[in-house]
N, C-alpha and C positions, 0 to 999 in steps of 0.2 A: 207602594212603590218607594224604594229608599230615596232619601234626599241626596242630592249631589253635594260635594264638599263645599262648593261655592254657596249653597243654600244653608249649610250648617256652620260655616266658619265663624259667624258672629256669635252664635250660641257657644261654640267651642271656646272662643276667647273669653266670653263672660264666665264660663265655668273655671277656666284656668286662672284668670287674673281677677275676676270679680268686678271688673269695671266695663263700662260701655266703651267700645272702640271709637276712635276719632275718625274712622273711615267706614265706607260702605261699599259693598260690591255692587256695581251698577253697569248697565250698558252705556254706550256712548250717548245715546239720546236721553237716557235718564239722568246722566251726569250733567249734560248741557241744560236740561230742563231745571234741575235742582240748582245749578249755578245761576241761571237766569233769574229764578225766583228769589234767591238770596240777594243778588245784586239789586233787583227791583225793590226788595224790602229796605235795603240800605238807602236807596234813593228816596223812598217814601219817608224814612226817618228824617233825612236831612231836608228834603224839599218836596212835600207831597204834590205840589202842582207840576213838578217836572217828570212824573212817572210816564205820562204819555209821550213826552219828548224823548225819554230814555228808550222806550219801546221803538220809536221811530228811528233813533240812532242805531239800535241793534239791527233792525231790518236793513237800513242803508249800509251798514258795515258788512252785513252778510252778502249783499249784492256786490259790493266792491271787492270783497275777498274772493268770491267765486270768479268774478271776471278777471281780476288781477293775478291771482295765484293758480286757481284751478284751470282757467281757460287759457290766458295768455302764457302762463308759465309752462304750458305743455305743447306749445306750438312754435315752430321756428319763425322768426320775423327778420330773416336775413335779406329779404327782398322788399323794396318799397311798396310794391303792390300788396304784399301780405299785411303790412302795417296799415295801408290805406283802407283795407277792408274792415278793420276794427276801430279805426280812428274815431269814427262818429260816436262810438259807445263811450269814449272818454268824455265827450261833450254831454251826453245824456246823463252820465253818472257824476257830472261836475267834478272832473279830475282836478280842475284848477283850484277847487276849494279844499282838497285833501292834502295831507302832508306827504 
């Protein structure tokens, strides 16, 4: 079965330029996983005891992002009752501690 262009592009660039490219073709989840691993390694270099705290920070940030942008950003809150329905989640996520 022939390879797709996305599977061959790195080899094509190596042949044309003779250098390793500074980028990789990846899916969104592969990109996020690779980025998270690189950030974790940087934290480990600077302060090895903070790696667990960094992982907790990423999990908490993901929850806040989903609630604030994906959930609240897609619903109208033009009535007080609509806001009152989700107000308790601000307390659970400690919105008073975020910027």
